[in-house]
N, C-alpha and C positions, 0 to 999 in steps of 0.2 A: 630531585633525583635524576641521575644521568640516564640517557637513553641507551638501550641495547643496540648493538651494531645492526645496521639495516640489512645485513646479509641474511638475517633470519626471517625477514618479512616474506610471507608467502611460501616459505620452505615447507614442503610436505613431510608427513610422517608415515606415508604409505599405508600399510595394513594395520598399523598400531591400534586404531580404535576398535578393531574387531579381534585383536589378539589378547585383550585383557582377560585374565582367568575368570570364568563365570563361577557360579555356585556349583557345589558337588553334584547337584541333580542334573546338570547340563552335560551332554556329550560333546567333547571337543574334536572337531574335524579341521582345526585351523593351523596348529603349529607344525612347522616343517622340522620336526625333531624325531629322531628314531625312538621307537617305543621299546628300547632294550636298555639293559644296564651296560655300562662300560665294561669291557672284558677285564677280568681280575688281574691278568698279567700286566695290564697297563696301570691299574691302580697300585699294584704292588711295587712296580718300578718307581712310580712317583713317591710312594711312602719311603722306599729305600733311599732315594736321593735326598729326601728331607732328613732322614735319620743320619745320613752320611754328611750332612752339613752343606749340601750344595744349594745354598741360598744367597750367594754373593753375585756381584756383577760378573758378566762373562762376555764372550764375543757377541757383538750387537746383532749380527746376521744369523746367529745360532751356532751351536757347536759344529765344528767341521765334521764330526762323526754323523750328526743328524743330517747336515746338508748333503753329505755324500750318500747317505741312505735314501734321501729324497731323490737325488739324481739317479741312483740305481733303480729305485721304484718306478720312476717315470719312464725310464728306458724299457724296463721289463714289462710293464703293464700297458704302455701306450706308445712305445717306440719313439719317445721324445728324447732327443740328445741334449744334455746340458751338463755343466760342471758344477761341482760343489761350491766353487767360488761365486757362481752366478745363481745361487739359491739364497733367499732371505726368508727366515722363519718369522711369521708375523702374529700379532695378537688377534687371531681369527682371520678368516678370508675377507671379511669386510674391510679390515685395515689394509690388506693387500690390494683390494679394489681401489681404495682411496689413493694409495701410493701410485697405482697404475694410472688413474685419472689425472693426477698431478703431473706425472711424467709425460703423458701423451697429449695434454691440452694446456693451453694458456687461456686467460680470460677472453671471451669472445669467440674462441674456436668452437667448431661444431663437432659433436660426437653422435654417430648414428646408433640408435637403439632399435631393435626389432620389437615392435609393439604387438601385443602386450609383453612387457618385460618386468623383471623383478622390481618391487616397489621402491627399493633404496637407490637404484641406479640414478634416476632422474634428480632427486634432491642432492645426492652426493656431487653430481656434476655441477648443479646450480650453486652449491655451496662454495665451489672454487671458481665460479664465474664462467664455466664452460656452458655451451648451449646444447641441450639434448634435442636431437632431431629424430622424431618417431616415424619409423617406416613400418607400415602394417604388414604383418605376415599373412600368408594365405589362410582364408577362413575355413577351408575344407580340412586342413591337417596341421595348421599352425607352423608350417615350414616357411623358410625364407622366400620372399618374392624377389628373385635375383634382379629382374629388370627395374623394380621399384628401388632397390638399393642403389643400383647404378645411377638411376635418375636423381637420387637424393644427394649425391656427391656434389659439393660446390668447392670454390676456391678457399672456403673457410673450413672445410672438413679436414680433420687431422686423425680421426680414429673411428673404427667400427667395433662395436661391442658384441660379442657372441656369447651365448649361454646355452650349451647343449651337453647333456640333457637339460631341458628347460624348466625353469620356475617362472611363471605359474602353469604353463600349458602342458608340460610333460612331453613335449616333442623332442625327438632325437634327430638332428639334422643328418642327412645322408653324406657319405664321403664326397659325392659329386657336388653337393651344395656347398660344403665347406671349401672345396677346391675352387669353385667359381667365385666365392667371396674373397678368397686369397688373391685370385687373379685381379679382382676389382681393386684390392688394396695395393697390389704391385703396380698396376697401371697408374694409380693416382698417388703413389708413394705415401700410403696411410699406415698408421699403426693399427694393430688388432689387439684388443684386450679380450682374452678368452677365459671366461669363468667356467671352470671345469670341476666344480665342487661335487657334481653328481655323476662324474665320469664312470664310476663303477656301477651305477644304477641304470643300466641300459637293457631294456627288455626286447629289443629288436633283433632281427637276424643279420644285421650288419653292425660292424664295430663302431665304437666311439672313435672319432678321428679329430685330433688336435690340428688346428691350422699351422702349428709349428712344424708339422711333419710334411706339409705340402710344399711343392717347389716355390721358392720365394717367400715362404712363410716364416722360417726360423728367425731371420734377421729383423722381423717387424712384429713378432707376436710376444705378448706378455701373458703368461699362464698363471691363473689363480686356482689354487686348490687348497685342501685342508683335511683335517681329521674329523670334523663335526659329524658329517652325514654317514660315512661308511663305517666308522668305528664307534658311533654313539658317544661322542666326546664334545657335544655342543657347549657345555658350560666350561670346558677347559680352555676355550678361546685359543685355538692353534690353527694357523693357516700357513701357506707358503706361497711365494712368488718366485718365478724364474723367467728369464728372457735374455735378450742380447746383453752383452757386457756393458755397453754404455747406459742402458736402462737400469741395470742392476746396480751400477755405481750410484745412480740417482736414488734408487730405492734404499740403499744403505744409508745415504744422507738423510732421507726422509725418516727412516727408523731412528737414526742417531739423534735427531732433533725432535722426536715425539715420544715414542714408546721405549726407547733404549734397546730393550730386547724382551722376549717372552720370559716367563718365570724360569729360572735356571733349572730348578728341580723337575720341570715338565719336559725338558729337552730329551732326556733319556727315555721317559715314558712315551714320547712321540716316536722315538726311534724304535722302541719295542713294538709299538702298535703296527708299524709297517711290516713286521714279521708275523702278525696275527691274521693272516689271510683266511684261516679257517673260520674266523668269526665273520668276516665280510661275506663269505659264501653262505654261511648259515643265516645271517641277517637277510641277504638277498633272496634266499629261498622263502623266507617268511614274507618278505615284501611281495613276491610273486603270488603267494596264496592270498594275501590281503587285496592285491590288485584285482584278482579274479573275483573275489567276493564283492568288492565295491562296483566293479564293472557290470557284473550280472545283476546286482541289486538295483543299481540306478537305471539300467536299461529297461527294467520292468515297470518303471514308474512313468505314467503318461505325462507328457509335457516336457520331459527332460531328454536332452540329446548328448551323448557322450562319445568321444573319439576313441582312438586305439590305445591310449595310455602307454606311450612308447618308452618312457623312462622317468627317472626320479621317482617320487612317491606322491604325485599330484594328479587329481582328476580335474580337468577344466570343463565345466558342465554348462551347456547352453540351456538356459531356463526360460527363453522367450516364449516357448510353447505353453507356458503356464499362464501367460497374459500378465505377468508381474514384471517389474523392473528387478534388477539383481539386488538392489537395496531392499525393496519390499520383500523379496524372497528370503534374503538373509535375516531380516528382522522377524519375518514370520516363522522361519525355521528356529530362530532363537526362542521364540515364545513356545514352540513345540518341543524345546529341549535339546536342540542341536545347534552348535556354534560353527558357522562356516564363513567364508570371506566373500563379500560382493566385489567383483573384479572391476567395477567402474571406478574404484578408488585409484586405479592406474589407467594411463592412457591406452585406449584400444581394448579395454576389457569389458565394455558395456554389454549387458545381456548375459554375462557369464558369472559363475561362482567358482571359487577354488576350494577344493576339498583335499585335505591331506589324509592318505590312507596309511600313514606310518603308525597310526593308533593301534591299540590291541584289537584282536579279532572280535571280542565281545563288544567293544565300543563301536566297531563298524556295524555289526549286526543290530545293535540297539539303535544306532542312529538311523539305519535304513528303516527299521520298524516305525520309528517316530515320524520320519519324513513321509512314509507311505500313508500312515494314519492321518497326518495333517493334510496332505494333498487330497486325500479321499473325501 
């Protein structure tokens, strides 16, 4: 029997072992998925496109109408200037990330990650032969340690990866922090890959800032975003990528030689979604309610320490006060009927667990009751 390529040896799968659906008796605090139905306007648009026969090959980067709508949306919501020709619609934000990593690194190049970071970044970089360099964030608030980032840059560094609002920590980096990181990238002529999938889920009193809007940032920043989180469209696998013209030409080649394009009938549905801002605001209001419930509930449990929950829909909880490791805590919680994620599965997450409060309110209340009873 032939051997599988060695590139898969040691390649991690992140949180996957703790994301397997448990039995119906278990409360799930694991999946980063909105607990809402996809808005009907989006569903109806997809159905209409199917009925109209829009199931053939089309423009690889996405319809010009959709790409223009994305460009308009980015400028309206985040002040990001781009053109429709420099937007690529991808099969989920994950695919956009992979294209970005391929564009900004070669085998042996170093990419700076702010640890702890989302579980898929490291294996995706390793998959293409790049070298992840983990730079720990500040432990008090999970914000970037600017001096540590500066010290981590070597002659092999080609890219810095940012994710704000952040998964798994929920931190939202300040405009000043983003600007300082852009300055480091400019000084060292580095790319910035900015994962902004949670850009609309910001609960701070300062705005989400894309590095592309900072001086020197536009010509070196690749922006990843998509429809999954803010419009409850996770299973529809729609993301987008934008950035400098040279990078987007490479992204179009990446798409042409892999996915071709996203489903043709979904393009109009994605365009319609961008006009459904009332749903985004409605969902966000619910997230804020759930955030307050989980924050108050966890803060009342001895041994747990919880931060400010600045953005996204994650609580990154320090469980060291319980005397358990995060693996022991997660396994014990599962026996108590609550599924959550031990953060030591990723670099820099030891002693923490990640909780998603995107779940329904009754699920959050029930989980809190079970955790309290178990730890008591």
